[in-house]
FIFIVEX-954998 format. One record per residue (C-alpha): residue number from 1; x, y, z. Coordinates in pm, 1 decimal. Layout:
residues N
<r NUM; <X; Y; Z>>
...
***
This chain:
residues 378
<r 1; <1590.6; -3093.6; 194.9>>
<r 2; <1515.5; -3458.1; 119.8>>
<r 3; <1166.6; -3577.5; 37.0>>
<r 4; <963.4; -3768.8; 297.9>>
<r 5; <970.0; -4149.2; 270.4>>
<r 6; <730.4; -4299.0; 14.2>>
<r 7; <471.8; -4561.0; 109.6>>
<r 8; <340.8; -4778.4; -175.4>>
<r 9; <-4.4; -4902.1; -78.4>>
<r 10; <-80.7; -5219.0; -277.5>>
<r 11; <-443.6; -5332.6; -318.1>>
<r 12; <-645.9; -5537.4; -563.7>>
<r 13; <-860.4; -5248.2; -685.0>>
<r 14; <-915.2; -4894.0; -559.7>>
<r 15; <-1291.2; -4845.7; -570.6>>
<r 16; <-1578.7; -4798.3; -328.4>>
<r 17; <-1530.9; -5004.6; -14.5>>
<r 18; <-1458.6; -4991.3; 355.1>>
<r 19; <-1090.7; -5080.8; 325.1>>
<r 20; <-1046.0; -4828.6; 46.6>>
<r 21; <-1221.3; -4564.3; 254.6>>
<r 22; <-977.6; -4636.3; 534.9>>
<r 23; <-686.9; -4581.4; 298.0>>
<r 24; <-836.6; -4247.0; 192.6>>
<r 25; <-878.4; -4139.0; 555.7>>
<r 26; <-525.3; -4246.4; 642.9>>
<r 27; <-359.6; -4067.4; 351.0>>
<r 28; <-568.8; -3753.9; 395.5>>
<r 29; <-477.6; -3725.9; 763.9>>
<r 30; <-115.9; -3840.5; 779.0>>
<r 31; <108.7; -3531.5; 791.5>>
<r 32; <232.9; -3466.7; 438.1>>
<r 33; <576.0; -3371.8; 569.1>>
<r 34; <617.9; -3720.3; 724.6>>
<r 35; <522.0; -3954.9; 439.5>>
<r 36; <439.9; -3952.7; 69.7>>
<r 37; <205.9; -4203.5; -90.3>>
<r 38; <147.9; -4407.3; -404.7>>
<r 39; <-139.4; -4649.0; -456.9>>
<r 40; <-55.7; -4951.9; -669.2>>
<r 41; <-368.6; -5123.7; -797.9>>
<r 42; <-323.4; -5479.0; -919.9>>
<r 43; <-623.2; -5420.8; -1148.0>>
<r 44; <-739.5; -5061.0; -1176.3>>
<r 45; <-910.0; -4774.7; -990.2>>
<r 46; <-1235.9; -4582.7; -1010.1>>
<r 47; <-1327.9; -4216.2; -957.1>>
<r 48; <-1336.2; -4301.8; -585.1>>
<r 49; <-979.4; -4170.5; -600.8>>
<r 50; <-1121.8; -3816.3; -616.5>>
<r 51; <-1169.2; -3838.3; -238.3>>
<r 52; <-794.2; -3818.8; -192.1>>
<r 53; <-688.7; -3471.2; -78.3>>
<r 54; <-316.0; -3532.1; -80.6>>
<r 55; <-97.1; -3571.8; -394.2>>
<r 56; <-90.8; -3946.2; -463.3>>
<r 57; <50.3; -4135.0; -760.0>>
<r 58; <-206.4; -4391.3; -880.4>>
<r 59; <-80.0; -4690.7; -1079.0>>
<r 60; <-291.7; -4957.6; -1251.0>>
<r 61; <-123.2; -5286.8; -1333.7>>
<r 62; <-431.4; -5419.5; -1519.2>>
<r 63; <-415.4; -5774.8; -1390.5>>
<r 64; <-595.1; -6017.2; -1618.8>>
<r 65; <-855.9; -6257.4; -1479.1>>
<r 66; <-710.1; -6582.6; -1352.6>>
<r 67; <-336.0; -6643.9; -1353.3>>
<r 68; <-140.8; -6349.4; -1491.1>>
<r 69; <228.1; -6428.7; -1451.3>>
<r 70; <322.0; -6106.8; -1621.8>>
<r 71; <176.9; -5915.9; -1327.4>>
<r 72; <480.7; -5998.4; -1113.1>>
<r 73; <718.2; -5849.3; -1364.1>>
<r 74; <507.2; -5533.6; -1390.4>>
<r 75; <493.0; -5511.3; -1011.5>>
<r 76; <870.5; -5558.5; -978.6>>
<r 77; <937.9; -5281.1; -1229.5>>
<r 78; <690.9; -5056.7; -1052.2>>
<r 79; <866.4; -5101.1; -718.9>>
<r 80; <1203.0; -5037.0; -879.8>>
<r 81; <1071.7; -4718.3; -1040.2>>
<r 82; <895.9; -4591.2; -727.3>>
<r 83; <1173.3; -4695.5; -488.0>>
<r 84; <937.8; -4688.1; -187.7>>
<r 85; <1059.9; -4696.0; 168.0>>
<r 86; <761.5; -4912.1; 262.6>>
<r 87; <532.3; -5144.2; 70.4>>
<r 88; <201.9; -5181.8; 255.7>>
<r 89; <-13.9; -5460.8; 113.2>>
<r 90; <-370.8; -5527.2; 222.7>>
<r 91; <-561.4; -5852.5; 243.0>>
<r 92; <-495.3; -6181.8; 72.0>>
<r 93; <-537.6; -6057.6; -283.3>>
<r 94; <-227.3; -5836.8; -251.3>>
<r 95; <-17.8; -6054.3; -19.0>>
<r 96; <210.7; -6197.3; -289.4>>
<r 97; <334.7; -5845.7; -358.5>>
<r 98; <536.6; -5884.5; -35.8>>
<r 99; <757.9; -6140.0; -211.4>>
<r 100; <801.6; -5908.4; -509.8>>
<r 101; <884.9; -5618.6; -278.4>>
<r 102; <1152.6; -5827.6; -106.9>>
<r 103; <1306.0; -5921.2; -445.1>>
<r 104; <1298.6; -5553.6; -545.8>>
<r 105; <1498.5; -5461.5; -234.7>>
<r 106; <1222.2; -5281.2; -44.0>>
<r 107; <1324.3; -5305.4; 320.2>>
<r 108; <1005.2; -5176.4; 483.2>>
<r 109; <731.0; -5435.1; 435.5>>
<r 110; <392.5; -5410.5; 609.0>>
<r 111; <79.0; -5616.9; 556.9>>
<r 112; <-271.1; -5528.6; 673.1>>
<r 113; <-567.9; -5759.1; 733.7>>
<r 114; <-901.6; -5582.5; 696.4>>
<r 115; <-1145.5; -5873.1; 679.0>>
<r 116; <-1221.9; -6186.6; 482.2>>
<r 117; <-1451.4; -6246.0; 186.6>>
<r 118; <-1727.1; -6495.4; 118.9>>
<r 119; <-1489.0; -6765.4; -6.7>>
<r 120; <-1312.2; -6796.6; 333.1>>
<r 121; <-1526.4; -6626.6; 600.9>>
<r 122; <-1341.4; -6768.6; 898.9>>
<r 123; <-985.5; -6778.1; 763.1>>
<r 124; <-960.1; -7158.6; 775.9>>
<r 125; <-870.8; -7236.1; 414.7>>
<r 126; <-563.8; -7461.6; 409.4>>
<r 127; <-454.3; -7330.9; 70.7>>
<r 128; <-475.7; -6966.1; 167.3>>
<r 129; <-318.8; -7019.0; 509.3>>
<r 130; <-31.0; -7211.3; 351.7>>
<r 131; <37.5; -6903.2; 136.2>>
<r 132; <7.5; -6670.4; 435.9>>
<r 133; <256.1; -6880.2; 637.3>>
<r 134; <495.1; -6907.7; 343.1>>
<r 135; <511.7; -6528.8; 303.8>>
<r 136; <507.2; -6455.1; 678.4>>
<r 137; <891.4; -6436.6; 715.0>>
<r 138; <901.3; -6158.2; 455.0>>
<r 139; <659.4; -5929.2; 636.8>>
<r 140; <819.6; -5698.5; 893.3>>
<r 141; <496.3; -5588.3; 1062.5>>
<r 142; <129.5; -5680.9; 1042.7>>
<r 143; <-165.1; -5452.3; 1110.0>>
<r 144; <-502.6; -5597.4; 1208.2>>
<r 145; <-803.7; -5369.0; 1215.0>>
<r 146; <-980.4; -5575.8; 1484.2>>
<r 147; <-887.5; -5788.8; 1783.4>>
<r 148; <-1060.1; -6080.2; 1609.9>>
<r 149; <-819.2; -6050.9; 1316.0>>
<r 150; <-523.4; -5997.1; 1551.4>>
<r 151; <-595.5; -6322.5; 1735.8>>
<r 152; <-641.5; -6506.8; 1405.5>>
<r 153; <-303.5; -6382.6; 1275.3>>
<r 154; <-135.6; -6503.5; 1594.7>>
<r 155; <-321.6; -6831.2; 1646.9>>
<r 156; <-377.8; -6948.0; 1287.3>>
<r 157; <-113.2; -6779.7; 1069.9>>
<r 158; <134.7; -6803.9; 1363.7>>
<r 159; <263.5; -6450.1; 1338.2>>
<r 160; <470.0; -6362.9; 1649.4>>
<r 161; <259.4; -6129.6; 1868.0>>
<r 162; <535.7; -5867.1; 1872.5>>
<r 163; <497.9; -5825.9; 1495.5>>
<r 164; <122.6; -5759.2; 1505.8>>
<r 165; <-29.0; -5417.5; 1576.9>>
<r 166; <-405.4; -5388.8; 1623.0>>
<r 167; <-527.2; -5049.2; 1503.7>>
<r 168; <-894.4; -4959.5; 1481.4>>
<r 169; <-1021.3; -4754.5; 1190.4>>
<r 170; <-1091.3; -4392.4; 1274.4>>
<r 171; <-1399.8; -4196.8; 1180.8>>
<r 172; <-1442.9; -3829.8; 1092.4>>
<r 173; <-1679.2; -3736.1; 1373.5>>
<r 174; <-1725.4; -3385.9; 1236.3>>
<r 175; <-1835.6; -3497.8; 891.9>>
<r 176; <-2045.4; -3780.6; 1037.9>>
<r 177; <-2256.5; -3629.9; 1313.8>>
<r 178; <-2613.2; -3649.4; 1450.3>>
<r 179; <-2879.2; -3464.2; 1255.2>>
<r 180; <-2985.7; -3139.5; 1421.4>>
<r 181; <-3188.5; -2995.1; 1137.7>>
<r 182; <-3523.4; -3135.5; 1015.6>>
<r 183; <-3493.5; -3430.4; 783.0>>
<r 184; <-3421.8; -3336.5; 421.8>>
<r 185; <-3643.0; -3457.9; 139.3>>
<r 186; <-3458.0; -3744.0; -27.8>>
<r 187; <-3527.7; -4043.9; -242.2>>
<r 188; <-3799.8; -4068.1; -507.0>>
<r 189; <-4089.3; -3819.8; -489.3>>
<r 190; <-4313.5; -3904.3; -193.9>>
<r 191; <-4078.0; -4176.1; -70.2>>
<r 192; <-4049.7; -4065.7; 290.8>>
<r 193; <-4362.6; -3955.4; 479.5>>
<r 194; <-4332.0; -3670.2; 734.0>>
<r 195; <-4328.1; -3920.4; 1020.9>>
<r 196; <-4116.2; -4172.5; 828.5>>
<r 197; <-3885.5; -4410.0; 1007.6>>
<r 198; <-3574.8; -4487.3; 802.0>>
<r 199; <-3379.9; -4811.9; 820.7>>
<r 200; <-3047.2; -4754.3; 650.1>>
<r 201; <-2752.1; -4958.8; 535.7>>
<r 202; <-2439.1; -4854.5; 345.9>>
<r 203; <-2177.0; -5060.0; 168.5>>
<r 204; <-2081.6; -5278.1; -122.8>>
<r 205; <-2370.1; -5506.5; -206.6>>
<r 206; <-2138.6; -5805.9; -218.8>>
<r 207; <-2241.9; -6155.6; -110.4>>
<r 208; <-2048.1; -6125.7; 214.7>>
<r 209; <-2253.0; -5820.2; 316.0>>
<r 210; <-2577.5; -6027.7; 279.0>>
<r 211; <-2819.6; -5742.0; 205.5>>
<r 212; <-3089.6; -5991.6; 100.0>>
<r 213; <-3122.2; -6089.3; 467.8>>
<r 214; <-3181.4; -5725.0; 559.9>>
<r 215; <-3437.7; -5699.0; 282.2>>
<r 216; <-3619.2; -6009.1; 411.6>>
<r 217; <-3604.6; -5863.3; 764.3>>
<r 218; <-3765.4; -5543.7; 639.8>>
<r 219; <-4042.9; -5737.5; 466.7>>
<r 220; <-4096.2; -5939.3; 784.3>>
<r 221; <-4110.9; -5617.0; 986.1>>
<r 222; <-4390.0; -5465.2; 777.8>>
<r 223; <-4576.4; -5797.1; 803.2>>
<r 224; <-4546.5; -5798.1; 1182.4>>
<r 225; <-4679.6; -5445.8; 1236.5>>
<r 226; <-4927.8; -5265.0; 1008.3>>
<r 227; <-4802.7; -4929.8; 1138.7>>
<r 228; <-4451.9; -5000.2; 1012.9>>
<r 229; <-4582.9; -5041.7; 657.4>>
<r 230; <-4713.1; -4684.9; 676.3>>
<r 231; <-4398.8; -4531.2; 823.8>>
<r 232; <-4098.2; -4761.4; 779.7>>
<r 233; <-3873.3; -4723.7; 480.2>>
<r 234; <-3561.0; -4917.2; 374.8>>
<r 235; <-3257.6; -4743.2; 224.2>>
<r 236; <-2950.3; -4935.5; 101.7>>
<r 237; <-2671.4; -4716.9; -37.4>>
<r 238; <-2421.8; -4902.6; -250.9>>
<r 239; <-2396.6; -5125.6; -554.7>>
<r 240; <-2298.8; -5484.1; -620.9>>
<r 241; <-2404.3; -5831.7; -719.6>>
<r 242; <-2690.0; -5866.2; -466.0>>
<r 243; <-2867.7; -5542.9; -552.5>>
<r 244; <-3087.3; -5705.6; -816.4>>
<r 245; <-3177.7; -5988.9; -576.3>>
<r 246; <-3290.6; -5734.8; -316.1>>
<r 247; <-3496.9; -5546.4; -571.4>>
<r 248; <-3657.1; -5873.5; -683.4>>
<r 249; <-3751.9; -5961.7; -322.9>>
<r 250; <-3913.0; -5621.5; -277.2>>
<r 251; <-4102.9; -5642.6; -606.1>>
<r 252; <-4227.9; -5992.0; -531.2>>
<r 253; <-4368.9; -5864.9; -199.5>>
<r 254; <-4523.9; -5556.0; -360.7>>
<r 255; <-4302.6; -5336.9; -142.1>>
<r 256; <-4064.2; -5180.6; -393.1>>
<r 257; <-4218.8; -4835.8; -325.5>>
<r 258; <-4115.3; -4869.0; 42.8>>
<r 259; <-3745.8; -4904.4; -36.7>>
<r 260; <-3478.3; -4696.9; -210.8>>
<r 261; <-3167.1; -4867.4; -349.3>>
<r 262; <-3002.5; -4595.7; -558.3>>
<r 263; <-2662.7; -4761.6; -601.3>>
<r 264; <-2337.3; -4580.4; -525.7>>
<r 265; <-2362.7; -4229.9; -380.6>>
<r 266; <-2112.2; -3958.6; -299.2>>
<r 267; <-2329.2; -3793.7; -30.4>>
<r 268; <-2316.8; -4072.7; 227.5>>
<r 269; <-2267.1; -3849.8; 532.4>>
<r 270; <-2566.8; -3631.3; 446.5>>
<r 271; <-2791.7; -3930.5; 376.5>>
<r 272; <-2678.3; -4135.3; 675.5>>
<r 273; <-2779.9; -3849.8; 902.6>>
<r 274; <-3137.3; -3895.7; 779.6>>
<r 275; <-3155.9; -4256.1; 906.8>>
<r 276; <-3327.9; -4357.4; 1230.0>>
<r 277; <-3150.0; -4692.3; 1267.0>>
<r 278; <-2851.9; -4848.7; 1091.6>>
<r 279; <-2839.3; -5218.0; 997.7>>
<r 280; <-2544.5; -5425.5; 878.0>>
<r 281; <-2627.9; -5791.7; 795.1>>
<r 282; <-2273.7; -5909.7; 707.0>>
<r 283; <-2175.6; -6275.4; 711.0>>
<r 284; <-1817.2; -6169.3; 795.8>>
<r 285; <-1654.0; -5839.5; 887.5>>
<r 286; <-1321.7; -5688.5; 987.2>>
<r 287; <-1395.4; -5345.9; 1131.4>>
<r 288; <-1683.4; -5180.3; 955.5>>
<r 289; <-1630.9; -4817.6; 862.9>>
<r 290; <-2002.2; -4781.8; 808.0>>
<r 291; <-2082.8; -4898.5; 1163.5>>
<r 292; <-1834.9; -4639.7; 1292.1>>
<r 293; <-1991.2; -4369.6; 1076.2>>
<r 294; <-2341.9; -4467.3; 1186.1>>
<r 295; <-2240.3; -4451.9; 1550.8>>
<r 296; <-2084.4; -4110.7; 1487.6>>
<r 297; <-2423.6; -4005.0; 1347.0>>
<r 298; <-2585.0; -4104.8; 1676.4>>
<r 299; <-2772.1; -4404.5; 1532.0>>
<r 300; <-2851.9; -4727.4; 1711.1>>
<r 301; <-2686.8; -5012.7; 1521.8>>
<r 302; <-2820.7; -5358.6; 1443.6>>
<r 303; <-2535.4; -5577.4; 1324.0>>
<r 304; <-2465.4; -5944.5; 1289.1>>
<r 305; <-2252.0; -6103.7; 1559.3>>
<r 306; <-1950.4; -6172.5; 1336.3>>
<r 307; <-1587.1; -6066.1; 1320.7>>
<r 308; <-1514.4; -5720.5; 1456.9>>
<r 309; <-1882.1; -5617.1; 1481.8>>
<r 310; <-1895.9; -5728.7; 1845.6>>
<r 311; <-1598.6; -5502.6; 1920.4>>
<r 312; <-1792.2; -5200.0; 1793.6>>
<r 313; <-2150.8; -5270.6; 1897.7>>
<r 314; <-2207.2; -5311.2; 2270.2>>
<r 315; <-2525.3; -5518.6; 2278.2>>
<r 316; <-2793.4; -5347.8; 2483.8>>
<r 317; <-2584.3; -5029.6; 2512.2>>
<r 318; <-2508.3; -4893.4; 2164.7>>
<r 319; <-2713.0; -5136.2; 1959.6>>
<r 320; <-2818.1; -5495.4; 1901.3>>
<r 321; <-2628.0; -5800.4; 1773.8>>
<r 322; <-2815.0; -6062.6; 1573.6>>
<r 323; <-2708.7; -6403.5; 1439.8>>
<r 324; <-2590.7; -6394.8; 1077.6>>
<r 325; <-2837.7; -6488.9; 801.4>>
<r 326; <-3129.1; -6467.1; 1047.2>>
<r 327; <-3389.1; -6230.9; 900.1>>
<r 328; <-3639.1; -6303.2; 1182.6>>
<r 329; <-3392.9; -6194.6; 1450.4>>
<r 330; <-3309.2; -5881.2; 1257.4>>
<r 331; <-3678.7; -5803.6; 1204.7>>
<r 332; <-3743.3; -5836.1; 1580.0>>
<r 333; <-3453.7; -5599.9; 1652.2>>
<r 334; <-3593.2; -5347.5; 1405.0>>
<r 335; <-3938.1; -5375.1; 1562.1>>
<r 336; <-3793.4; -5314.7; 1908.5>>
<r 337; <-3641.3; -4981.7; 1799.1>>
<r 338; <-3953.7; -4883.7; 1607.7>>
<r 339; <-4171.6; -4937.3; 1912.7>>
<r 340; <-3929.9; -4784.2; 2165.8>>
<r 341; <-3798.9; -4450.5; 2038.3>>
<r 342; <-3631.1; -4354.0; 2372.8>>
<r 343; <-3430.0; -4678.6; 2361.0>>
<r 344; <-3315.3; -4597.8; 2008.0>>
<r 345; <-3212.9; -4250.1; 2117.5>>
<r 346; <-3024.9; -4381.3; 2422.3>>
<r 347; <-2833.4; -4641.9; 2220.7>>
<r 348; <-2751.8; -4387.3; 1952.0>>
<r 349; <-2617.2; -4135.1; 2204.3>>
<r 350; <-2403.0; -4405.7; 2366.7>>
<r 351; <-2262.7; -4498.7; 2025.4>>
<r 352; <-2166.4; -4138.5; 1955.2>>
<r 353; <-1994.2; -4113.6; 2293.5>>
<r 354; <-1797.5; -4434.1; 2220.9>>
<r 355; <-1678.6; -4292.5; 1889.4>>
<r 356; <-1554.7; -3974.7; 2052.7>>
<r 357; <-1372.9; -4170.6; 2322.6>>
<r 358; <-1211.7; -4456.7; 2125.8>>
<r 359; <-1233.4; -4423.1; 1747.7>>
<r 360; <-1093.6; -4086.2; 1659.2>>
<r 361; <-910.4; -4024.2; 1333.3>>
<r 362; <-615.0; -3894.4; 1536.2>>
<r 363; <-576.9; -4223.9; 1721.6>>
<r 364; <-579.5; -4421.3; 1397.7>>
<r 365; <-316.6; -4195.8; 1238.5>>
<r 366; <-92.1; -4220.1; 1544.5>>
<r 367; <-115.6; -4597.8; 1530.3>>
<r 368; <-19.0; -4627.1; 1163.8>>
<r 369; <254.7; -4367.5; 1191.5>>
<r 370; <397.3; -4559.1; 1486.1>>
<r 371; <417.4; -4877.1; 1276.8>>
<r 372; <572.6; -4698.8; 978.5>>
<r 373; <827.3; -4520.5; 1199.6>>
<r 374; <920.3; -4844.4; 1373.7>>
<r 375; <968.2; -5033.7; 1043.7>>
<r 376; <1202.6; -4758.3; 920.8>>
<r 377; <1374.6; -4722.1; 1256.4>>
<r 378; <1277.7; -4357.2; 1285.9>>
***
């Protein structure tokens, strides 16, 4: 009996992140008898790979900073050795691997767009779009994780609509679920009072996620209402370049004891269930896995009105949308949920219902498998 076709997933680095979490979910839930998987990292990978439950070959190409012409040779040899049926690249940093895959004779070529970074928030860079259009004829099918990205691929990159599939990320609604037990004791000793109200955020603390705006919103919140200073607490789970800036803002305001920024964690589902509201202050976003997970936990969501966030958060129904980089607007949204607990509960319950209806893991897997099958003519 022949082995299932191999998919080589090509990414810049396999570490903590929403896109990487989506890859883990996809590989863990795709039927093992249908497809095998390898992950080709242009740089390297972290112990995040331990979340993979299926046998996966992990390859690091150790790309050097800046131009590394030798990378293309290493990538070509890797494709020849793996002989994948499909090469699935993700985002701009891996796009050039499509050209290498074509040279290596890989017939199944898929590219996914999961969101843009701080250097090109709106996908308008002439240089980057010239590259995207140059490589476009080599890509058999595109996958966009949001309608916003789908429209951008069609309108700006000029991909024919028939070659674009929009597939939402799925969420494990069993692992991420509303808390039914009393809140656990977490954080530093004495961090959370018995009647504490927890504002939570999860994700890479990269510039594009703009956690300093959330930190300023929290400080504004406790200035607006004395009661919030007694009860409100800020939790940001993740690590990155803006963590120190957030800690400095808290220290300057004398509020570092009211916040917990522990860095990366491997118990996100358990900790997210302890939150009372979820906030995502991104400057740009594809489809946020953490918003999906927060909605699955029955939390009201405050998110910036950018990218795919507006496709997930129904303003006034499952949460609140705020302008990006506007700490005052985010503070007012936080205060609204603090003062109106029934509203928070109603929005959280509506978010959970939306997850169950539209963002199941099964729907995501069916979507990806449909693209892979179509590319291979199965």
